[in-house]
C-alpha positions in Angstrom: 150.9 113.9 28.5 150.3 110.2 29.4 151.3 111.0 33.0 148.7 113.8 33.2 146.0 111.6 31.7 146.8 108.9 34.2 146.7 111.4 37.1 143.3 112.6 35.9 142.1 109.1 35.8 143.5 108.4 39.2 141.8 111.5 40.5 138.5 110.3 39.1 139.0 106.9 40.7 139.3 108.7 44.0 135.9 110.3 43.4 137.3 113.6 42.2 136.0 115.4 39.2 136.5 118.8 37.7 134.8 121.7 39.3 134.9 125.5 39.3 134.0 125.8 42.9 136.0 128.2 45.1 136.6 128.1 48.8 137.3 131.3 50.8 141.0 131.3 51.9 141.3 130.4 55.6 137.9 128.6 55.9 139.6 125.3 56.8 141.4 127.2 59.6 138.1 128.4 61.0 138.9 132.0 59.9 136.5 134.4 58.3 138.5 137.5 58.1 137.0 138.8 54.9 139.9 140.8 53.4 143.5 140.2 52.4 144.5 143.1 54.7 142.9 141.5 57.7 144.5 138.2 56.9 147.9 139.8 56.5 147.6 141.5 59.9 146.5 138.2 61.5 149.5 136.4 59.9 151.9 139.1 61.2 150.5 138.7 64.6 150.7 134.9 64.4 147.6 132.7 64.1 146.2 131.3 67.3 147.0 127.7 68.2 143.3 126.9 67.9 143.4 127.6 64.1 146.1 124.9 63.9 143.8 122.5 65.8 140.8 123.5 63.7 142.7 122.7 60.5 143.8 119.3 61.8 140.2 118.4 62.5 138.9 119.9 59.2 141.4 118.0 57.0 141.5 114.8 59.0 145.3 114.6 58.8 147.1 113.8 62.0 148.5 116.7 64.1 152.1 115.4 63.8 151.9 115.3 60.0 150.6 118.8 59.8 153.2 120.0 62.2 155.9 118.4 60.1 154.5 120.0 56.9 154.4 123.4 58.6 157.9 122.7 59.9 157.1 122.9 63.6 159.0 120.4 65.7 156.9 118.5 68.3 158.4 120.2 71.3 158.0 123.6 69.7 154.4 122.8 68.9 153.8 122.1 72.7 155.3 125.5 73.4 153.0 127.1 70.9 150.0 125.3 72.5 151.0 126.7 75.9 151.5 130.2 74.5 148.3 130.0 72.4 149.8 131.4 69.3 152.0 130.4 66.3 154.9 132.5 65.0 154.2 134.5 61.8 156.4 132.3 59.6 154.6 129.2 61.0 151.3 130.9 60.4 152.1 131.6 56.8 153.1 128.0 56.2 149.9 126.8 57.8 147.9 129.1 55.6 149.8 127.7 52.5 149.0 124.1 53.4 145.4 124.9 54.3 145.0 126.7 50.9 146.2 123.6 49.1 143.8 121.5 51.1 140.9 123.9 50.3 141.8 123.8 46.5 141.9 120.0 46.6 138.5 120.0 48.3 137.2 122.2 45.5 138.6 119.8 43.0 136.8 116.9 44.7 133.5 118.8 44.7 133.5 119.3 48.5 134.6 115.8 49.4 137.3 116.3 52.1 138.1 112.5 52.3 138.7 112.4 48.5 140.8 115.5 48.7 142.8 114.0 51.6 143.4 110.8 49.6 144.6 112.8 46.6 146.9 115.0 48.7 148.5 111.9 50.3 149.0 109.9 47.1 152.3 110.1 45.3 152.1 111.7 41.9 154.3 111.3 38.8 153.5 114.9 38.0 155.2 115.9 41.2 158.3 113.7 40.9 156.8 110.9 42.8 156.0 113.0 45.9 152.6 113.5 47.4 151.0 116.9 46.7 151.2 117.7 50.5 154.9 116.9 50.6 155.5 118.9 47.5 153.7 121.9 49.1 156.3 122.3 51.9 157.8 125.2 49.9 156.1 128.2 48.3 157.3 127.2 44.8 156.2 123.6 45.4 152.7 124.8 46.6 152.4 126.9 43.4 153.1 123.9 41.3 150.5 121.9 43.2 148.0 124.7 42.7 148.8 124.8 39.0 148.3 121.0 38.8 144.9 121.3 40.5 144.0 124.0 38.0 145.0 121.8 35.1 142.9 118.9 36.5 139.9 121.2 37.1 140.0 122.4 33.5 141.1 119.2 31.8 144.3 120.7 30.5 146.9 118.1 29.6 150.5 119.1 29.3 
């Protein structure tokens, strides 16, 4: 409980407070597909390379860091740039990371810089890892989303 309380205090020091705001999935990627079915089709096709670039600009995290989180080696990323499209599995991982970023922005009441600071700060709640690093896997991302939910609602566990 003390760790959760300290994390909430740390989040507030970073300028983040509880909020109930929601962000449409894919907004930080520059997507406005409107439905889950359309999003699923786009993921199966593979997101365009420009969505990757758009996300890097929107979140303010270096391209190399995002590529590492999405598990795209640098040389492969250059091939994706030339081709203009990510692979479906890479697209899903990019969507996962962008969703975590969007939820963190919601937690910080729209302040992307505060969200970025929170996402890149190690957390006791996440075994000393940063929320972004913890989100490399689906199960880790779900835990980060759960943590964001607890912070939003002031639930201490």
